[in-house]
C-alpha positions in Angstrom: 0.0 0.0 0.0 1.4 3.4 -0.9 2.2 5.8 1.9 -0.1 8.8 1.3 2.1 11.0 3.5 4.7 10.9 0.7 2.4 12.3 -1.9 1.5 15.8 -2.7 -2.1 16.3 -1.4 -4.5 16.6 -4.3 -8.1 17.8 -4.4 -10.9 15.7 -6.0 -10.5 17.8 -9.1 -6.8 16.8 -9.5 -5.6 20.2 -8.4 -2.7 20.3 -6.0 -4.0 21.4 -2.6 -2.5 24.6 -1.4 -0.9 25.7 -4.7 -1.6 29.2 -6.0 -4.0 28.7 -9.0 -2.0 31.1 -11.1 1.1 29.0 -10.7 -0.6 25.7 -11.2 -1.9 26.7 -14.6 1.8 26.8 -15.8 2.9 23.4 -14.6 2.7 21.7 -18.0 5.4 24.2 -19.2 7.9 23.1 -16.6 10.4 20.4 -17.6 10.4 17.1 -15.7 12.3 17.3 -12.4 15.3 15.2 -13.3 19.1 15.6 -12.8 20.1 12.0 -13.6 21.6 13.1 -17.0 23.4 16.5 -16.4 23.9 17.2 -20.1 20.2 16.8 -21.0 19.2 18.7 -17.8 21.4 21.7 -18.9 19.8 21.8 -22.3 16.3 21.9 -20.7 17.4 24.5 -18.2 18.8 26.8 -20.9 15.6 26.5 -22.9 13.5 27.4 -19.9 15.8 30.4 -19.0 15.6 31.8 -22.5 11.8 31.7 -22.4 11.8 34.2 -19.4 11.8 37.8 -20.6 14.6 39.9 -19.1 13.9 43.3 -17.7 15.0 46.5 -19.5 18.7 47.0 -18.8 19.0 50.4 -20.5 19.3 52.1 -17.1 22.4 50.2 -16.2 25.8 49.2 -17.5 26.2 45.4 -18.2 29.7 44.1 -18.5 31.3 40.6 -18.9 34.5 40.2 -17.0 36.9 37.4 -16.0 38.0 37.2 -12.4 41.7 36.1 -12.1 41.8 32.8 -10.2 42.9 29.3 -10.8 41.0 28.8 -13.0 39.6 32.2 -14.0 35.9 32.8 -13.2 33.5 34.4 -15.6 31.2 37.1 -14.2 28.6 39.4 -15.5 28.4 42.8 -13.8 25.2 44.8 -13.7 25.8 48.4 -12.6 22.7 50.6 -12.0 23.3 54.4 -12.0 24.8 55.7 -8.8 25.0 52.2 -7.2 27.4 51.8 -4.3 26.6 48.5 -2.6 27.2 45.1 -4.4 25.8 41.6 -4.4 27.8 38.6 -5.3 25.0 36.5 -6.9 25.1 32.7 -7.3 22.7 31.1 -9.7 20.6 28.0 -9.0 20.6 24.8 -11.0 21.3 22.0 -8.5 25.1 22.6 -8.7 24.8 21.0 -12.2 23.1 23.6 -14.4 23.3 27.3 -15.2 25.8 30.1 -16.1 25.7 33.9 -16.5 23.6 33.6 -19.6 20.8 31.5 -18.0 20.9 33.8 -15.0 20.6 37.0 -17.0 16.9 37.5 -16.4 17.3 37.1 -12.7 20.5 38.9 -12.0 19.4 41.9 -14.1 16.0 41.9 -12.4 17.7 42.0 -8.9 19.9 44.9 -10.0 16.9 46.8 -11.4 14.8 46.2 -8.3 17.5 46.9 -5.7 19.7 49.6 -7.3 22.8 47.6 -6.3 25.7 46.4 -8.4 25.1 42.7 -9.0 28.0 40.4 -9.9 26.6 37.2 -11.3 29.1 34.3 -11.0 29.6 31.6 -13.6 31.0 29.1 -11.2 32.2 25.6 -12.2 29.5 22.9 -12.4 29.3 19.4 -11.1 29.7 16.5 -11.7 32.7 17.5 -13.8 33.8 19.9 -11.1 32.6 18.6 -7.7 32.9 20.4 -4.3 34.8 22.6 -3.5 35.1 24.0 -7.1 31.9 26.1 -7.0 32.7 27.4 -3.5 36.2 28.3 -4.5 34.9 30.2 -7.5 32.4 32.1 -5.3 35.0 32.9 -2.7 37.5 34.1 -5.4 34.9 36.5 -6.8 34.0 37.8 -3.3 37.7 38.4 -2.6 38.3 40.1 -5.9 35.3 42.4 -5.5 36.5 43.5 -2.1 40.1 44.0 -3.2 39.1 45.9 -6.3 36.1 47.8 -4.8 37.6 51.2 -5.8 38.0 50.2 -9.5 34.5 48.6 -9.4 33.0 51.8 -7.9 31.5 50.0 -4.9 31.9 50.4 -1.1 33.9 47.5 0.2 31.9 47.6 3.4 28.6 47.1 1.5 29.1 43.7 -0.2 26.4 41.1 0.2 26.3 37.4 -1.0 23.2 35.7 -2.2 21.8 33.1 -4.5 18.9 30.9 -5.4 18.6 27.2 -4.6 22.1 25.6 -4.9 23.4 29.2 -5.3 21.8 30.1 -2.0 23.6 27.2 -0.4 26.9 28.4 -2.0 26.2 31.9 -0.6 25.7 30.6 2.9 28.9 28.5 2.6 30.8 31.6 1.4 29.6 33.5 4.4 30.8 30.7 6.7 34.2 30.5 5.0 34.7 34.3 5.1 33.9 34.2 8.8 36.3 31.3 9.5 39.1 32.6 7.4 38.7 36.3 8.5 38.1 37.1 4.9 36.2 40.0 3.3 33.5 41.5 5.5 30.0 40.5 4.2 27.2 42.9 4.9 24.3 40.5 4.2 23.1 37.1 3.0 20.2 37.0 0.5 19.2 33.3 0.5 16.3 32.3 -1.8 15.1 28.7 -1.3 18.7 27.7 -0.5 20.0 24.1 -0.6 21.6 23.7 2.7 21.4 20.1 3.9 22.4 17.0 2.0 20.9 14.6 4.6 17.3 15.1 3.4 16.0 14.2 6.8 13.5 17.1 7.2 9.8 16.5 6.7 9.6 18.4 3.4 12.7 16.7 2.0 11.3 13.2 2.9 7.7 13.8 1.8 7.9 16.1 -1.3 8.5 13.3 -3.8 6.4 14.7 -6.7 6.5 18.5 -6.3 7.0 20.5 -9.5 10.5 21.3 -10.8 12.3 20.2 -7.6 11.5 17.0 -5.7 13.3 14.5 -3.5 14.9 12.5 -6.3 16.2 15.6 -8.0 17.7 16.9 -4.7 19.3 13.5 -4.2 20.9 13.7 -7.7 22.1 17.3 -7.1 23.9 16.4 -3.9 25.3 13.2 -5.5 26.8 15.1 -8.4 28.1 17.9 -6.2 29.7 15.9 -3.4 30.9 12.8 -5.3 32.7 10.7 -2.8 33.9 13.6 -0.7 33.1 13.9 3.0 30.4 16.4 3.9 31.6 19.6 5.6 29.8 22.8 6.5 31.3 24.4 3.4 29.5 21.9 1.3 26.3 21.7 3.3 26.0 24.7 5.6 23.3 23.0 7.8 26.1 20.8 9.1 27.8 23.8 10.7 27.7 23.6 14.5 28.5 27.2 15.1 26.5 29.9 13.3 27.6 32.9 15.5 29.2 35.9 13.9 27.6 35.4 10.5 26.1 38.3 8.5 22.4 39.2 8.8 20.2 37.1 6.5 17.0 37.1 4.5 15.7 33.6 3.8 12.8 32.9 1.5 11.1 29.5 1.3 8.5 28.0 -1.0 5.6 26.0 0.6 5.9 23.1 -1.8 9.7 22.8 -1.9 11.9 20.0 -0.5 14.3 22.6 0.9 11.6 24.3 2.9 12.0 22.8 6.3 15.9 22.8 6.3 15.7 26.5 5.4 13.3 27.3 8.2 15.5 25.3 10.6 18.6 27.2 9.5 16.9 30.5 10.0 15.9 29.5 13.5 19.5 28.4 14.3 20.8 31.7 13.0 18.4 33.6 15.3 19.4 31.4 18.2 23.1 32.3 17.4 22.3 36.0 17.6 22.2 36.6 13.9 19.4 38.9 12.6 17.1 37.1 10.2 14.1 37.9 8.1 12.2 34.7 7.1 9.5 34.7 4.5 7.6 31.4 3.8 5.7 32.0 0.6 2.4 30.2 0.6 1.2 28.4 -2.5 4.5 28.5 -4.2 6.9 25.8 -5.4 10.7 25.8 -6.0 11.5 28.1 -8.9 8.0 29.3 -9.4 9.2 32.9 -9.5 9.9 32.2 -13.1 6.2 32.6 -13.8 6.4 36.3 -14.0 2.7 36.9 -14.8 1.6 35.4 -11.4 1.0 38.0 -8.7 2.8 36.0 -6.0 5.9 35.8 -8.3 5.9 39.5 -8.8 5.8 40.1 -5.1 8.6 37.6 -4.5 10.9 39.2 -7.1 10.1 42.7 -5.9 10.8 41.7 -2.3 14.3 40.3 -3.1 15.2 43.7 -4.5 13.7 45.7 -1.7 15.3 43.6 1.0 18.7 44.0 -0.7 18.2 47.7 -1.1 17.5 48.1 2.6 20.5 45.9 3.6 22.9 47.9 1.5 21.6 51.3 2.4 24.9 52.0 4.3 
């Protein structure tokens, strides 16, 4: 007999209970939640990304650069007029998919909505480049931005880290590493539905086996590709960190029908208990990545809030 607790609750009409009706109407357009074949997954991800209209960037300068590191890291910099603070932004994609091109609609939108310089990072992808490659790339960009703040026209004391999904986990890990290594000061963490815990022992991770775009199997594959046979450390899965004191203030957003939901809420609670200021927003009726449905009112509010939160955090 199937365990009904491991299914998404459905109404008699077949609708998913609790999902925003505007979002549910677009479910047929989302690719199958599958990371078993990274090459195919990247093709589907790129196709989905190019279908999302990017905001108007005429009010900002957009520049592709290469950060000197070993190996060099490609970045795309979005510079709104009179911006001073900056965000090191790490794209989602289960550690396996994404680059500065697929992230263009989102990085440019955050820059537009916040008025901050956004440095979108094209970090190395798993499984070809497993942990710690992506983290090393993120940390190299953070260090470069801090050391070259004058040339970049940003205040070195107003640099935030942030990301979506796997990128949110990388941002949290970057903050941990910067604290531990007494690296560049980080003003703020902007964590949107971050992947933080490879153990998948939370209720949402165990029970959301058929949720749109991201489900338990896809999360399992993402961590398998990213970690390989390497031991898990807090820099790979930040939820493993025993000490969260001294970290930057954070904004954490979760989606109701997302496997990452409960680990994100638990991380927010632990940050609070460690004396770190946290703003937590659990978005009802949403699923992982549903912000891509720009016509939905809840998606518009989510995207606007990311920009507004970052603007306040970098107000100086």
